[in-house]
C-alpha positions as CSV (number, residue, x, y, z in Angstrom):
1,M,0.0,0.0,0.0
2,F,2.8,2.4,0.7
3,P,4.4,2.3,-2.8
4,V,1.0,2.9,-4.3
5,A,0.3,5.8,-1.9
6,L,3.8,7.2,-2.7
7,I,3.2,7.1,-6.4
8,V,-0.2,8.8,-6.0
9,R,1.3,11.4,-3.8
10,Q,4.1,12.2,-6.3
11,I,1.9,12.5,-9.4
12,T,-0.6,14.7,-7.5
13,I,2.0,17.0,-6.1
14,R,3.5,17.4,-9.6
15,E,0.0,18.0,-10.9
16,I,0.3,15.2,-13.4
17,W,-3.1,14.0,-12.1
18,R,-5.4,16.5,-10.4
19,V,-7.5,14.9,-7.7
20,K,-9.8,16.5,-5.2
21,A,-8.4,16.7,-1.7
22,E,-11.4,14.8,-0.3
23,S,-10.7,11.9,-2.7
24,L,-7.0,11.8,-1.8
25,A,-7.9,11.8,1.9
26,Q,-10.2,8.9,1.4
27,F,-7.5,7.0,-0.6
28,Y,-4.9,7.5,2.1
29,A,-7.4,6.4,4.8
30,V,-8.0,3.2,2.8
31,A,-4.3,2.7,2.4
32,I,-4.0,2.8,6.2
33,I,-6.9,0.7,7.3
34,V,-7.0,-2.0,4.6
35,P,-3.7,-3.8,5.7
36,P,-4.7,-4.5,9.3
37,I,-8.2,-5.5,8.3
38,A,-6.9,-7.8,5.5
39,S,-4.5,-9.3,8.0
40,A,-7.2,-9.9,10.5
41,W,-9.4,-11.4,7.8
42,L,-6.6,-13.7,6.7
43,V,-5.9,-15.1,10.2
44,T,-9.6,-15.5,10.9
45,A,-10.3,-17.3,7.6
46,A,-7.4,-19.6,8.3
47,L,-8.3,-20.5,11.8
48,L,-12.1,-20.2,12.1
49,P,-13.1,-23.6,10.7
50,R,-11.2,-25.3,13.6
51,L,-13.8,-24.0,16.0
52,W,-16.6,-26.2,14.9
53,L,-15.1,-28.9,12.6
54,T,-14.1,-32.2,14.2
55,P,-10.4,-33.0,14.0
56,E,-11.2,-35.9,11.7
57,A,-13.2,-33.8,9.3
58,F,-10.6,-31.1,9.3
59,A,-7.7,-33.5,8.8
60,A,-9.6,-35.3,6.0
61,E,-9.4,-32.2,3.9
62,H,-5.6,-31.9,3.9
63,S,-2.9,-34.1,2.7
64,A,0.0,-35.2,4.8
65,P,1.6,-33.9,7.0
66,L,-1.8,-32.3,7.7
67,H,-1.4,-29.2,9.8
68,Q,1.6,-30.2,11.8
69,L,3.5,-27.7,9.7
70,H,0.7,-25.4,8.8
71,L,0.9,-22.5,6.3
72,L,4.0,-20.5,7.1
73,G,4.9,-22.6,10.0
74,E,7.7,-24.5,8.4
75,L,9.4,-21.2,7.7
76,T,9.4,-20.1,11.3
77,L,9.5,-23.4,13.1
78,S,13.2,-23.1,13.9
79,V,12.7,-19.9,15.8
80,E,9.7,-20.9,17.9
81,P,8.6,-20.2,20.5
82,A,10.9,-17.1,20.5
83,L,9.0,-15.6,17.5
84,A,5.7,-16.0,19.3
85,Y,7.0,-14.2,22.4
86,A,8.6,-11.5,20.2
87,M,5.2,-10.9,18.4
88,A,3.4,-10.7,21.8
89,L,6.0,-8.2,23.0
90,F,5.6,-6.2,19.8
91,L,1.9,-5.9,20.4
92,L,2.5,-4.7,23.9
93,V,5.1,-2.2,22.8
94,I,2.8,-0.8,20.1
95,A,0.0,-0.4,22.6
96,A,2.4,1.5,24.8
97,V,3.6,3.6,21.9
98,V,0.0,4.6,21.0
99,A,-0.8,5.5,24.5
100,W,2.4,7.5,24.9
101,S,1.8,9.3,21.6
102,N,-1.6,10.5,22.7
103,L,-0.4,11.5,26.2
104,R,2.7,13.2,24.7
105,G,0.4,15.2,22.3
106,S,-1.7,16.4,25.3
107,W,1.4,17.2,27.3
108,R,3.1,19.1,24.5
109,V,0.1,21.3,24.0
110,S,-0.1,22.0,27.7
111,K,3.6,22.8,27.8
112,V,3.5,25.2,24.8
113,I,0.6,27.1,26.4
114,K,2.4,27.3,29.8
115,Q,5.5,28.7,28.1
116,L,3.7,31.5,26.3
117,D,3.8,35.0,27.7
118,M,0.5,35.4,29.4
119,H,0.7,39.2,29.8
120,A,-1.1,40.1,26.6
121,V,-3.3,43.0,25.7
122,A,-7.0,42.2,25.8
123,P,-8.4,41.4,22.3
124,P,-11.0,43.7,20.7
125,M,-14.5,43.0,22.0
126,E,-15.9,42.7,18.4
127,Q,-13.5,39.9,17.7
128,V,-14.5,38.1,20.9
129,L,-18.1,38.3,20.0
130,L,-17.3,37.0,16.5
131,V,-15.6,34.0,18.0
132,K,-18.5,33.3,20.2
133,E,-20.9,33.5,17.3
134,V,-19.0,31.2,15.0
135,A,-18.1,28.7,17.8
136,G,-21.7,28.7,19.0
137,K,-23.0,27.8,15.5
138,A,-20.6,24.8,15.4
139,G,-21.4,23.7,19.0
140,L,-17.8,24.4,20.2
141,S,-16.9,25.7,23.6
142,V,-14.1,28.3,23.6
143,G,-10.9,28.6,25.6
144,L,-9.1,31.9,25.3
145,V,-5.4,32.1,26.1
146,M,-4.1,35.6,26.9
147,S,-0.9,35.5,24.9
148,D,0.5,37.5,22.0
149,Y,1.5,34.3,20.3
150,P,-1.1,33.5,17.5
151,L,-2.6,30.1,18.4
152,C,-5.7,28.3,17.3
153,F,-6.8,24.6,17.2
154,V,-9.6,22.3,18.2
155,W,-8.8,20.0,21.1
156,G,-10.7,16.9,22.1
157,F,-12.7,14.1,20.5
158,R,-16.3,14.1,21.5
159,H,-16.8,17.4,23.3
160,S,-14.2,19.4,21.4
161,K,-13.0,22.8,22.6
162,L,-11.7,25.6,20.4
163,I,-8.4,26.9,21.9
164,L,-7.2,30.3,20.6
165,S,-5.1,33.2,21.8
166,S,-5.7,36.9,22.1
167,G,-2.8,37.4,19.8
168,L,-4.7,35.6,17.0
169,L,-7.7,37.9,17.5
170,G,-5.5,41.0,17.4
171,T,-3.5,39.9,14.3
172,L,-6.4,39.1,11.9
173,S,-9.1,41.1,10.4
174,S,-12.7,40.1,11.0
175,I,-13.0,38.3,7.7
176,E,-9.7,36.5,8.1
177,L,-10.6,35.5,11.6
178,T,-14.0,34.2,10.4
179,G,-12.1,32.1,7.8
180,V,-9.8,30.6,10.5
181,L,-12.7,29.9,12.8
182,E,-14.7,28.2,10.0
183,H,-11.6,26.1,9.2
184,E,-11.4,24.9,12.8
185,A,-15.2,24.4,13.0
186,A,-14.9,22.1,9.9
187,H,-12.4,20.0,11.8
188,H,-14.9,19.7,14.6
189,V,-17.9,18.8,12.4
190,R,-15.8,16.2,10.5
191,R,-14.6,14.7,13.8
192,D,-11.1,14.8,12.4
193,N,-9.5,14.4,15.9
194,L,-11.3,11.1,16.4
195,I,-10.7,9.8,12.9
196,K,-7.0,10.7,13.3
197,L,-6.9,8.6,16.5
198,L,-8.5,5.6,14.8
199,L,-6.1,5.9,11.8
200,S,-3.2,6.2,14.2
201,L,-4.2,2.9,15.9
202,C,-4.3,1.2,12.4
203,S,-1.0,2.7,11.4
204,Y,0.8,1.2,14.4
205,S,-0.5,-2.3,13.8
206,S,2.4,-3.4,11.5
207,L,6.1,-3.6,11.7
208,A,6.1,-1.2,8.8
209,F,4.5,1.5,11.0
210,P,7.1,4.2,10.0
211,L,5.7,4.0,6.5
212,S,2.1,4.0,7.5
213,R,2.8,7.0,9.7
214,L,4.0,8.8,6.6
215,I,0.6,8.1,5.0
216,V,-1.1,9.5,8.1
217,S,0.8,12.7,7.7
218,W,0.0,12.9,3.9
219,R,-3.7,12.5,4.7
220,A,-3.5,15.2,7.3
221,T,-2.3,17.6,4.6
222,E,-5.3,16.8,2.5
223,V,-7.6,17.2,5.4
224,E,-6.2,20.7,6.0
225,M,-7.0,21.6,2.4
226,I,-10.5,20.2,2.7
227,C,-11.2,22.4,5.7
228,D,-9.7,25.4,3.8
229,E,-12.2,24.7,1.1
230,V,-15.1,24.5,3.5
231,A,-14.0,27.7,5.1
232,A,-13.8,29.3,1.6
233,V,-17.3,28.3,0.9
234,R,-18.5,29.8,4.2
235,I,-16.9,33.2,3.8
236,S,-17.0,33.3,0.0
237,D,-13.5,34.6,-0.1
238,P,-10.6,32.1,-0.4
239,L,-8.0,34.9,-0.7
240,E,-8.7,36.0,2.8
241,I,-7.9,32.6,4.2
242,A,-4.7,32.5,2.1
243,E,-3.8,35.9,3.6
244,A,-4.5,34.7,7.1
245,L,-2.2,31.7,6.5
246,V,0.6,33.9,5.2
247,K,0.2,36.4,8.0
248,L,0.1,33.9,10.8
249,R,3.0,31.9,9.5
250,R,5.1,35.1,9.4
251,Q,4.1,35.9,13.0
252,T,4.8,32.4,14.4
253,M,8.2,32.1,12.7
254,K,9.2,35.6,13.8
255,R,8.2,34.9,17.4
256,Q,9.9,31.5,17.4
257,I,13.2,33.1,16.3
258,A,12.9,35.9,18.8
259,S,11.9,33.7,21.8
260,A,13.8,30.5,22.7
261,S,11.0,29.5,25.1
262,I,8.6,28.7,22.2
263,P,9.3,25.2,20.7
264,T,9.9,25.2,16.9
265,N,7.1,22.7,16.5
266,A,4.6,24.8,18.4
267,I,2.7,25.6,15.2
268,A,2.2,22.0,14.4
269,S,-1.1,21.9,16.3
270,S,-2.4,25.2,15.1
271,F,-4.1,26.6,12.0
272,V,-0.7,27.2,10.4
273,S,1.0,24.2,8.9
274,D,4.5,23.4,10.2
275,S,5.6,21.9,6.9
276,S,6.8,24.4,4.2
277,L,5.5,22.1,1.5
278,T,2.1,21.8,3.1
279,F,1.9,25.5,3.7
280,Q,2.8,26.2,0.0
281,R,0.2,23.7,-1.3
282,R,-2.5,25.2,0.9
283,V,-1.8,28.7,-0.2
284,D,-1.5,27.7,-3.9
285,R,-4.8,25.8,-3.7
286,L,-6.6,28.8,-2.1
287,L,-5.2,31.1,-4.8
288,T,-6.8,28.9,-7.5
289,L,-10.2,29.1,-5.9
290,D,-11.2,32.4,-7.7
291,A,-14.9,31.6,-7.1
292,P,-16.4,29.8,-4.1
293,V,-16.2,26.1,-4.4
294,S,-19.2,23.9,-3.9
295,S,-18.1,21.5,-1.2
296,T,-19.9,19.0,1.1
297,S,-16.7,18.0,2.7
298,G,-17.7,19.3,6.1
299,S,-18.9,16.0,7.4
300,P,-17.2,12.6,8.1
301,S,-19.8,10.7,6.2
302,N,-17.5,9.6,3.4
303,F,-15.0,8.1,5.9
304,C,-17.8,6.3,7.7
305,W,-19.0,4.8,4.4
306,T,-15.5,3.7,3.5
307,G,-15.0,1.9,6.8
308,A,-18.6,0.4,6.7
309,V,-18.0,-1.0,3.2
310,I,-14.7,-2.6,4.0
311,L,-16.1,-4.1,7.2
312,A,-19.2,-5.3,5.4
313,V,-17.1,-7.0,2.7
314,S,-15.0,-8.7,5.4
315,M,-18.0,-9.9,7.3
316,V,-19.9,-11.2,4.3
317,T,-16.9,-13.1,3.0
318,L,-16.2,-14.6,6.4
319,S,-19.9,-15.6,6.7
320,V,-19.4,-18.0,3.8
321,I,-17.5,-20.1,6.2
322,L,-20.8,-20.9,8.0
323,I,-22.1,-22.5,4.7
324,A,-18.9,-24.0,3.4
325,P,-16.4,-24.0,6.3
326,L,-13.3,-24.9,4.3
327,S,-13.9,-22.8,1.1
328,I,-12.5,-19.5,2.5
329,H,-10.0,-21.5,4.5
330,H,-8.5,-23.1,1.3
331,A,-8.6,-19.7,-0.4
332,A,-6.6,-18.3,2.5
333,E,-4.1,-21.1,2.2
334,T,-3.8,-20.6,-1.5
335,L,-3.1,-16.9,-1.0
336,I,-0.5,-17.5,1.7
337,G,1.0,-20.2,-0.6
338,I,1.8,-17.5,-3.2
339,F,4.0,-15.6,-0.7
340,K,5.7,-18.9,0.3
């Protein structure tokens, strides 16, 4: 899946093939979730018949040496049981890494906020009212950080909270601030934080997780572009969002250079992209939206449908085992035999 995703990424970045950001995000999501689901399906299809077939019926369907050296067993027999222990340890390590990754993200955000200068000038009241209005429409609670550092992001999974700083409100014009707020509201409506967590779990389910983590980051770029388009539809002025991006990136980079207390990755969890390539792609994309784009990307329905279809196909194919227990089992053996 990674080579396919890499090829798609390269031809889309070079604009050899122009694809909608929503379609690319869906493709990257599929590239992340298909491998663990396919692996689980393969193991289930291979082992499920043993639950209700008698040993005699099961053995009768296989030639000698039956399942004493089953499937890939002969390739790993010499390193058993060490391999089994190693795989169990790998699962425990991955679970710990996932837990640590999420705790680290929460800790990093808290650390960044604590390190900011909290002696800032109060933001204009009209900007505060604008934030309350947009956040209220999206069902977001608001947390205002009194700092000159421009910061804005949605935090949480189910009951999300919009965190932003007084410096952001003082830096942007009303129309630019509205665009930023609509961008973050789109993240909330799409449940991007929750989807990102689920995809993160899938990405860590393989020994090749450094590659799947790259696909997660590529999808994150497309999601930012989707939310930019949603915000452009809401305010009917894509150029204002591009202006806000440029303005905030200048401010954050200038303040990071001037203050050693602000981590260089502080903007990673804000409206501004920490990657230069991502930033450039978002600005270029907004500049091409001369007219408001018609977009329905403000909901997670497409992702839900993708997961539902993959899960349904898996369940339907496995249900065949109830009618013909060894049909899927033999198909799984044949597939594994190809890799042997």
